[in-house]
RODO-2510 file (C-alpha; in nm, 4 decimals, decimal comma):
residues 235
     n   res          X          Y          Z
     1     m     0,0000     0,0000     0,0000
     2     n     0,1468     0,3355    -0,1067
     3     c     0,0977     0,6482     0,1033
     4     y     0,0410     0,9818    -0,0668
     5     q     0,3259     1,2306    -0,0269
     6     a     0,2522     1,5888    -0,1253
     7     k     0,4986     1,7754    -0,3473
     8     a     0,5973     2,1373    -0,2933
     9     g     0,4471     2,2716    -0,6178
    10     e     0,1328     2,0582    -0,6390
    11     l    -0,0945     2,2343    -0,3895
    12     t    -0,2854     2,5571    -0,4415
    13     r    -0,2638     2,7914    -0,1456
    14     q    -0,5847     2,9256     0,0018
    15     w    -0,6240     3,2546     0,1864
    16     y    -0,8350     3,2893     0,5010
    17     v    -0,9233     3,5966     0,7043
    18     i    -1,0198     3,5952     1,0730
    19     d    -1,1517     3,8794     1,2850
    20     a    -0,9832     3,8666     1,6276
    21     s    -1,2178     4,1072     1,8055
    22     e    -1,2907     3,9872     2,1621
    23     v    -1,1343     3,6454     2,0959
    24     v    -0,9210     3,4606     2,3507
    25     v    -0,5548     3,4502     2,2448
    26     g    -0,4904     3,0815     2,3109
    27     r    -0,8024     2,9526     2,1389
    28     l    -0,7406     3,1705     1,8359
    29     a    -0,3803     3,0507     1,8140
    30     a    -0,4955     2,6886     1,8365
    31     q    -0,7255     2,7540     1,5405
    32     i    -0,4591     2,9287     1,3294
    33     a    -0,1641     2,6916     1,3837
    34     p    -0,3168     2,3804     1,2130
    35     i    -0,4078     2,5913     0,9082
    36     l    -0,0517     2,7193     0,8771
    37     m     0,0861     2,3645     0,9087
    38     g    -0,1696     2,2177     0,6661
    39     k    -0,3231     1,9734     0,9135
    40     h    -0,6707     2,0748     0,7999
    41     r    -0,5989     1,9143     0,4609
    42     p    -0,6202     1,5400     0,3883
    43     t    -0,2924     1,5793     0,1943
    44     y    -0,0917     1,6836     0,5029
    45     t     0,2729     1,5828     0,4737
    46     p     0,5045     1,6505     0,7697
    47     h     0,8161     1,7374     0,5693
    48     v     0,6331     1,9653     0,3186
    49     d     0,4665     2,2987     0,3863
    50     t     0,1065     2,2218     0,2859
    51     g    -0,0505     2,5040     0,4892
    52     d    -0,2521     2,8030     0,3778
    53     f    -0,2286     3,1769     0,4373
    54     v    -0,4118     3,3294     0,7326
    55     i    -0,4942     3,6995     0,7684
    56     v    -0,5835     3,8194     1,1177
    57     t    -0,7457     4,1592     1,1595
    58     n    -0,8141     4,3543     1,4797
    59     v    -0,5260     4,1894     1,6641
    60     d    -0,5345     4,4870     1,8992
    61     k    -0,8680     4,3606     2,0353
    62     v    -0,7689     4,0115     2,1528
    63     v    -0,8388     3,9238     2,5154
    64     f    -0,6938     3,7109     2,7925
    65     t    -0,8948     3,5175     3,0490
    66     g    -0,8576     3,5793     3,4171
    67     n    -0,5902     3,8262     3,5273
    68     k    -0,3273     3,7211     3,2729
    69     w    -0,2675     4,0744     3,1482
    70     r    -0,0804     4,1416     3,4725
    71     q     0,0251     3,7901     3,5727
    72     k     0,1695     3,6692     3,2404
    73     s     0,5163     3,7887     3,1402
    74     y     0,7391     3,7428     2,8352
    75     q     1,1172     3,7078     2,8368
    76     r     1,3683     3,7919     2,5650
    77     y     1,7457     3,7770     2,5579
    78     s     1,9792     3,9732     2,3357
    79     g     2,2688     3,7307     2,3718
    80     y     2,4934     3,9784     2,5501
    81     p     2,5746     3,9850     2,9231
    82     s     2,2862     4,1286     3,1267
    83     g     2,0794     4,1349     2,8094
    84     q     1,7795     3,9428     2,9468
    85     r     1,4558     4,1393     2,9596
    86     e     1,1173     4,0502     3,1096
    87     e     0,8001     4,2335     3,0175
    88     v     0,4469     4,2026     3,1494
    89     a     0,1772     4,1150     2,8951
    90     w    -0,0083     4,4464     2,9092
    91     k     0,3135     4,6440     2,8493
    92     l     0,4078     4,4275     2,5516
    93     f     0,0542     4,4692     2,4185
    94     q     0,0826     4,8463     2,4364
    95     r     0,4196     4,8435     2,2625
    96     r     0,3457     4,5795     1,9948
    97     p    -0,0193     4,4628     1,9881
    98     e     0,0401     4,1860     1,7294
    99     r     0,3282     4,0320     1,9269
   100     i     0,0975     3,8629     2,1794
   101     l    -0,0814     3,6516     1,9175
   102     e     0,2372     3,5985     1,7190
   103     l     0,4159     3,4430     2,0169
   104     a     0,1144     3,2210     2,0951
   105     v     0,1077     3,0841     1,7390
   106     t     0,4884     3,0481     1,7217
   107     r     0,4945     2,8250     2,0286
   108     m     0,2426     2,5896     1,8638
   109     m     0,4473     2,5483     1,5442
   110     p     0,7404     2,3128     1,4711
   111     k     1,0672     2,4422     1,6194
   112     n     1,2737     2,4099     1,3014
   113     k     1,3349     2,5686     0,9634
   114     i     1,0068     2,4533     0,8090
   115     g     0,8167     2,5903     1,1099
   116     r     0,9718     2,9325     1,0554
   117     h     0,8771     2,9082     0,6886
   118     m     0,5170     2,8278     0,7817
   119     l     0,4977     3,1351     1,0042
   120     l     0,5618     3,3587     0,7030
   121     k     0,2061     3,2807     0,5871
   122     l     0,0575     3,4507     0,8950
   123     k    -0,0436     3,8129     0,8271
   124     m    -0,1590     4,0202     1,1260
   125     y    -0,2944     4,3744     1,1156
   126     v    -0,4151     4,6280     1,3677
   127     g    -0,7637     4,7387     1,2720
   128     p    -1,0229     4,5870     1,0346
   129     n    -0,8398     4,6602     0,7066
   130     h    -0,5750     4,4547     0,5242
   131     p    -0,3998     4,4903     0,1849
   132     h    -0,4829     4,1397     0,0573
   133     q    -0,8183     4,1961    -0,1135
   134     a    -0,6696     4,0761    -0,4439
   135     q    -0,6311     3,7251    -0,2974
   136     t    -1,0062     3,7130    -0,2157
   137     p    -0,9598     3,5547     0,1279
   138     i    -1,2256     3,3240     0,2672
   139     p    -1,3717     3,4552     0,5956
   140     l    -1,3418     3,2210     0,8931
   141     e    -1,5358     3,2485     1,2172
   142     a    -1,3045     3,2618     1,5167
   143     v    -1,3551     3,0099     1,7965
   144     n    -1,4830     3,2431     2,0652
   145     g    -1,5029     3,0775     2,4047
   146     r    -1,4448     3,3510     2,6578
   147     p    -1,5578     3,2150     2,9982
   148     a    -1,8454     3,3898     3,1667
   149     v    -1,8829     3,4589     3,5376
   150     a    -2,0803     3,1350     3,5776
   151     g    -1,7936     2,9374     3,4228
   152     a    -1,9539     2,8531     3,0857
   153     l    -1,6985     2,8295     2,8058
   154     w    -1,9326     2,8559     2,5090
   155     a    -2,2706     3,0168     2,4790
   156     p    -2,5160     2,7525     2,3500
   157     d    -2,6828     2,8059     2,0166
   158     p    -3,0593     2,8572     2,0709
   159     q    -3,1461     2,6830     1,7445
   160     k    -2,9407     2,3746     1,8357
   161     l    -3,0987     2,3659     2,1803
   162     e    -3,4451     2,3768     2,0228
   163     e    -3,3557     2,0954     1,7806
   164     s    -3,2193     1,8777     2,0617
   165     g    -3,5371     1,9412     2,2643
   166     e    -3,7538     1,8331     1,9714
   167     r    -3,5495     1,5142     1,9283
   168     l    -3,5896     1,4385     2,2980
   169     n    -3,9660     1,4898     2,2782
   170     r    -3,9938     1,2585     1,9766
   171     r    -3,7911     0,9917     2,1533
   172     t    -4,0110     1,0182     2,4643
   173     a    -4,3244     0,9868     2,2490
   174     r    -4,1887     0,6722     2,0814
   175     i    -4,1166     0,5159     2,4198
   176     k    -4,4700     0,5911     2,5394
   177     q    -4,6186     0,4414     2,2227
   178     t    -4,4132     0,1275     2,2767
   179     d    -4,5409     0,0987     2,6356
   180     d    -4,9044     0,1427     2,5223
   181     s    -4,8823    -0,0987     2,2275
   182     p    -5,0890    -0,4280     2,2132
   183     a    -4,7715    -0,6325     2,2378
   184     s    -4,6896    -0,4791     2,5750
   185     a    -5,0497    -0,5426     2,6888
   186     v    -5,0223    -0,9120     2,5891
   187     t    -4,6934    -0,9369     2,7745
   188     a    -4,8464    -0,7867     3,0880
   189     h    -5,1449    -1,0294     3,0645
   190     a    -4,9094    -1,3256     3,0285
   191     q    -4,7077    -1,2142     3,3299
   192     s    -5,0234    -1,1848     3,5414
   193     a    -5,1364    -1,5335     3,4293
   194     v    -4,8032    -1,6828     3,5282
   195     a    -4,8249    -1,5121     3,8672
   196     e    -5,1758    -1,6551     3,9243
   197     q    -5,0635    -2,0065     3,8312
   198     s    -4,7695    -1,9891     4,0678
   199     s    -4,9913    -1,8629     4,3520
   200     s    -5,2496    -2,1414     4,2908
   201     a    -4,9803    -2,4104     4,2784
   202     e    -4,8280    -2,3189     4,6169
   203     p    -5,1237    -2,4502     4,8354
   204     a    -5,1145    -2,7882     4,6558
   205     h    -4,7544    -2,8327     4,7652
   206     d    -4,8531    -2,7363     5,1195
   207     h    -5,1305    -3,0059     5,1403
   208     a    -4,9202    -3,2794     4,9831
   209     p    -4,7144    -3,3633     5,2970
   210     a    -5,0327    -3,3823     5,5075
   211     a    -5,1967    -3,6260     5,2651
   212     h    -4,8793    -3,8351     5,2590
   213     a    -4,8774    -3,8470     5,6415
   214     e    -5,2409    -3,9586     5,6543
   215     a    -5,1702    -4,2386     5,4065
   216     h    -4,8694    -4,3439     5,6144
   217     h    -5,0799    -4,3635     5,9314
   218     s    -5,3567    -4,5584     5,7583
   219     q    -5,1197    -4,8337     5,6392
   220     p    -5,0693    -5,0044     5,9834
   221     e    -5,4463    -5,0192     6,0431
   222     s    -5,5077    -5,1978     5,7157
   223     g    -5,2249    -5,4368     5,8018
   224     a    -5,3841    -5,5213     6,1400
   225     a    -5,7194    -5,5877     5,9739
   226     q    -5,5589    -5,8340     5,7334
   227     t    -5,3961    -6,0189     6,0290
   228     d    -5,7300    -6,0587     6,2107
   229     s    -5,8976    -6,1975     5,9000
   230     a    -5,6178    -6,4514     5,8515
   231     e    -5,6501    -6,5790     6,2164
   232     a    -6,0277    -6,6195     6,1722
   233     d    -5,9789    -6,8369     5,8630
   234     n    -5,7333    -7,0667     6,0448
   235     a    -5,9731    -7,1132     6,3325
***
């Protein structure tokens, strides 16, 4: 059996655009990274860049959950002595708004040369506009799962809830019809008949030992009567 291996010039690149307004950074990065790597295609090949281009607009409106804007920090190192720097997330966001999402996606990509090549297909822009209208990008809906105060990750779709409720009602109606069907009535009648037979058979077993005892006691009397008749014949 031969496995398909994609070639570098065989695939046609697609362009996608995502609006990052009020979207959680980690969930958006987890949606973008497989597209850049090409894992959304059935022709995914690990050693070939089979991914597509992704345009992200409004990167200045991404959000963090909890208190990560002040708790999360990013480190960088220049390579020189005392060249290590640490910066809190909100300060980095003010200085370079696109860097937050870029680092999240980078850490989900392969840590090699092909991973760096895949990252070149990620285009991020502050604001709703981008200069790639000529590529006619396909709009994608971002996975928005910002937790609420009650702890819910995703808001349920009212239409899906209504459809699931209708399916549940139909299933309940089918079960009730099955319980009220003639077959179930016949089964219930048969069970009651078996119960009556078992209840009527129990007293017969209770009287049987008594009848056996009476027969046992009557046997010596009949034996004595036979002895008396034999003595009378001899006399």
